[in-house]
N, C-alpha and C positions, 0 to 999 in steps of 0.2 A: 504494500500500500504506500509506504514511504517512497519507494522507487517511482511509482506512478506520479506522485505529487512532484517529485524532483523533475521528472521528464516534462510535466506540464509547465513548470516554472521556467525550465530551460527554453522551451518552445516560445514562451511569452517574451523573454528578454534576450533572445538571440538576435544578433545583428543590430544592436542598439546604435552603432555608429552610422547606420544608414537611415535613421529616422528623419533627421533634418533634411537630408537630400531628397527623400521620398516626398515629404511635405512640399518642398520647393518645386519639385517636378510637377506635382499635380496642380499646384497653384499657378505655375507658369502655363500649363496646358489650359487651365480654365480661363486665364486672362487672354490667352491667344485665341481660343475657340468660341468665346461667348459672343453671340451676334449683337446683343444689346450694347455691350462694351465697344465693339467695333463700330457700331452705328454712332455711338457717342464720340468716338475718335474722329469720324468723318464730320460730325457736327462741329467739332472744335476747328477743324481745318476750314470749314465753310465760314464760320464766324471770324476767323483770322483774316479772311479775304475782305470782310466788311471794313476792316481798318484801312486797307488800301483804297477801297471805294470811297471812304470818307476823306482820306487825304487827297484824292484826285480832285476834289472840289477846290483845292487851293491852287491847282495848276491850270494854266491856260488850255483852252480847248481849240483845236485847229481843224478847220473844215476845208476840204478842197473839192471843188465842183467844176464841172465842165458841161457844155451843151453845144449841139450843132443843129442849125435850123436851115432848111432849104425851102424857098418859096418861089412861085412863078406867077407873074401877072400877065394876063392875056386879054385880048378883045378890048383894048383900051382905046378911048376916043377923046378928042380935045373938046373944048367948049364950042368950037365951031362945027363939031361933028366929024372932023377928019380922023382917020385911023392912026393910032400911035403904035410904035414898036413894042413887042412883048419884052418883059423884064424878068430876068432870072436873078434871084438874090440868095446867096449862101452865107450864113453867118456862123462863126465859131466863137464861143465865149469860154474863157478860163478864169477861175476865181479862187482866191484863197482868203479865208476869213479866220481871224484870231480873236477869241473872246476871253477876257480875263476879269474875274470878280475882284473888285477893289475892297469892298466892304459889304458885309451881310449881317451886321449886328452880332457877330461872334457865333452865328448859327453853325458854320462849318467847324469852328473850334470846339464847340460843345459836342458836335456829332462825332468827332475823332475821339474825344474823351469818353463818350458813351460807348463807342465801339471797343475801346481798350478795356473798359469795365466789363463789357459783354464777353470779351475774350477771357478775362480773369474768372468770371462766373462759369464759363464753359469748362475751364481747367478744374475748378473745384467740383463741378458736377461729374467730370470724368474721374477725379480722385475719389469722390464719394462712391461712385459705382465700382471702382477698382477695389475699394475697401470692403464693400458689400460682397463682392465675388470672392475675395481672399478669405473673408470671415466664413462665408457659406462653404467654401471648399474645405477649409481647415475643420470646420464643425462636422462636415460630412465624413471627413477622414477619421477624426477622433471618435465619432459615433460608430464608424465601422470597426475601429480598434476595440471600443468598449463592448459592442455587441458580439464581436468575435470572442473576446475573453469570457463574456457572459455565457455564450454557448459552450465553450470549452469547460468552464467550471461546472455547468450543468451536466455535460457528458461525463465528467469525472465523478460527479455526485451519483448519477445513475449507475455507473460502473461499481462504485463503492457499495451501493444498496443491493445491487445484484449479487455481489460477492457476500454481502451480509445475509441475504436470504438463503443462499446456498449453505453458508456456514451454520445458520440457525436451524436449517432442516437437519443437518448432521448432528447438531447439538440436541435437537429435539429427540432424535432417535436414541441418543445416549442418556436422555433424561436430565440433561443439564438445564433445559428451559422448558416452558410449557407452551401450549398452543397460542395463548394470548401474546406471548413474546414474538412468535413467528408471524402472527397476524399483524402485529405492529410493524414488523419489518416489511411485510408484503404491502401494507398500506402506504408506508413511506416510499417504497419503490414506485408505486402507482403515482403518488404525488410528484416524485422526482421526474418521472416520464412526462407528466403534464407540464411541469415547469420547463422541461427541455423543449417541448413543442412550442411554448411561448417564446423561448429564447431563439429558436430557429426562425420563427415568424418575424421577430424583431430584427434579426440579422438580415433576412431577405429584404425587409423594408429599407434597412440601412444601405444595402448594396444597390437597391434601385435608386435611392436618393443620391448616392455617390455617383452613379453613372449619369444621372440626369444633370447634375451640376458640373462635373468635370468633362462629360462627353467622352469618357474613356472607360475601358473595361475595368472591373474590379480586379485588383492584383491578386494573384494566387496566394501569395504570402502576405499576411498583415501583421507580421511580427515587428511592430514598430514601437518605439519608445514614446509613451504618452506623456512623459514628464519633460517639459521644456521650460526654459527660462528666458524671458524676453527682457529687453531694456525698458523697464517701467519707471514711472516717477517715484521718487523716494517717499513722498507724502502726499496728502490730499491737496495742500496748497500748490505744490508743483503741478499736480494733475489739472487743477482748475486753471492755472496760468497757461499751461500748454493747450488746453481746450479753448481758451479765449483767443489764442493766437492761430490755431490750426484746425479747429473743428470745421469740416466742410459745410455743414448745414448753417452754422453761425456765420461763416464767411459769405455764403450765398445770400443770406438775409441782409448782411451789411452792404454787400455790393448792390443788391436790389434797391436799397435805400439811396445809395449814391447815384444809381442809374436814374431813379425818378427825379433827382435834383437836376441832372443834365437834361432830361426830357423837358422839364419845366423851363430851363434856360433856353432850350431850342424853340419852344413855343413863344416865349417872350421875344426872342430875336426875330421872329417872323413879323413883328409889329415895328421893327426898326427900319431906318432908311437903308436902301440898297444902292450900291454904286458899281457900275460895270464899265468896261472899256472894250471897244471893238475896233479892230483894224482890218480893212478890206482892200485887197488889190485885185483888179480884174483886167483882162485883155480881151478886146473884141476885134475880130478880123471879119471884114465884110468883103465879099467878092462880088463883082459886077455892080458896084455902087460908086457914088462920087467920093465917099470917104472910105479909104482902104482899111485903116485900123485905128483903134482908140484904146489907150491905156488909162485906167482910172485908179486912183488911190484915195482912200478916205479913212479918217479916224473919227470915231463917235464915242462920246462919253455920255452915259445915261445914269440919271439919279431918279430913284423912285421911292415912294414912301406909302405903303398901304395904310390907309386910315380906317376905313370901315368896310367890313365884309359881311354885313348883315348881323353882326354880333358873334360870328362864328369863332373868331380868334379869341375873343374875351371869354367865351364859354369853354373853349379848349384849354385856356390857361387855368381857369377854375378847376377843370377836370384834373389837370396834372398837379395842381396844388393838393387836391384831395388824395390823389394817388401817392404823392410824396408823404403826406401825413399818414396814410395807411401803411406804407412800407416802413416808416419810422416806428410805428406801433408794433408792426410785425417783428422788426429787428429787436425791439425791447423785449418782446415775448420770447424770441429765440435766445436771447441772453439768459433769461430766467430758466428756460427749458434746458439750456446747455449746462448751467450750473447744477440743476437737479439731476440730470442724466449722468453727469460726470461724478457727482457725489454717490449716486446709486451704483455706478460701475466700480468705483473705488471700494465701496462697502462690500459689494458682492465679491470682489477680488480678495479682500481681507478675510471675509467669512469663509470663502471657499478654501483658502489656505488653512484656516483653522480646522475645518471639517476634514480636510485631507490628513492632517496630522493626527486627528482623533481616530479616523478609520484605520490608519496605519497601526496605531497602538491597539485598536480593537482587533485587527487581523492577527497581530502578533500574539495577543492573549488567547484568541480563539484557536490558533494553531497549537499553542502549548497545551491548552486544556483538552483539545481533541486528541492529541497524541497520547496524553496521559490516560484519558478515559478509554481510548481504544486498546491500549496495552492492558489495562486492568480488566476490560471486558473479555479480551482474547485469552487472558490467563485464567479465566473462570472466577475472578474475584467478585466482589459484592456489587459491581456495576450492573445495572439492569439494561435491558434492551431499550427502554424508553430514554434512559440517560444518554446512551450512545447515539440514538436518533436525534435527540435534542442538541447534542454536541456537534454532530455533523451539519445539522440545519443552521446552527449559529455560525459555523465555519463558512458555509456556503454564503450566508447573508453577509458575513464580514468581507469575504472576497469580492462579492459583487458591489458592496457599498464602497470598498476601497477603489475598485476599478472605476466606478461611477464618479467618485470624488476626484480621482486623477483627471478624468475627462472634464468635469465641471471646473476644476481649477485652471486647466489649460484654456478652456473657452472663456473664462472670466478674464484671463490675461489678454487674450485677443480682443475681447469686447472693450476693455479699458483702452488698449492701444487704438482701436477704431474710434472711440469717443474723443480721444485727444488728437485725432488726425494723423497718427503716426503708424498706422497699420499698412505697411508697404512690403513689397517683395524684398527690398533692401533690409528692412527690419528683421525679416525672417532669416536672412542670410547671416545675421549676427547672433544667432542662437548659440 
């Protein structure tokens, strides 16, 4: 029996050095294959082009045009009724026009600032989605590890109860135990088989979820180390400060507030005077006419000032004032939520660590107790079948609780990193 336990533990903790590499492998695969993330990357590239579009408004626009006209005048007569000669006229026109905005009430300036803010917002949205995928992938992997351990522990438990039933049958024939003791062993075996079925179902669900998230097949061997250590804040104050600076949701709310300010400035600029400058040069070539060619150059300065558009601009300004106030309130709410979520993530991390230490002590005590009770039972001492069953049940529960605590402690660390905006592939590589 001790040999079986040793073999199981060796299978659990074999190849620990490959744990981090496996986690990074699956995270990188998920980041590469996720269609939503790839779509968000394309969205970022599209928004970056908006900056160039906004900047182009500061530059002159050049237009080149050309035309060719051919006309024929026939059946012409003079005032006296005499017939005149037919006229053929061919005209070619070439023109270049350059327009330059001189002043637009800082509308273009605010448009560029808004486009840059939109780019920053898109980067944080991309970062937020990357963090979600990393967290989901890591959670799916550590769920797979936990439920694999859970199934193995239950297989071991069924094996032990099968051996106990066989042993008790032999002891019954010798008169060392009675039928009640055998019935207790058989009942415990039936219960262990039922728990094994549950464990197999949970593992199947974990495998399905793992393949859904990573879009990869479940590894044949899941002998990975569930204990990892990440670079986490030293205390709650450090966590709160990091979250204030890097939490993607908070940063997006802040940028939305700044964007609404630029949108308001753009609408105000539409009521400002506008000044433009135009330079045009044209060449006209006429064939079969008295004037052979004409070259024309002109410079035109235009000043306009929109005063009234039926109240549309003033209503639009009010609209963006309300929108600015709305985003300021949402940013304030995001600050409060960020503080609450960071505090909760830190508390969960601390409590998960405490629970892990407690389950380790519980497991150690259960192993010692079970070993002693098993030896006493096998030697025909005063230990009853019920005591042995209770001991093995407590050991199984302790093993599962410890494995679950390891999983929860790992997830709590990843959740805290995600909350403070530092859950990246680089942070995983520093394990």
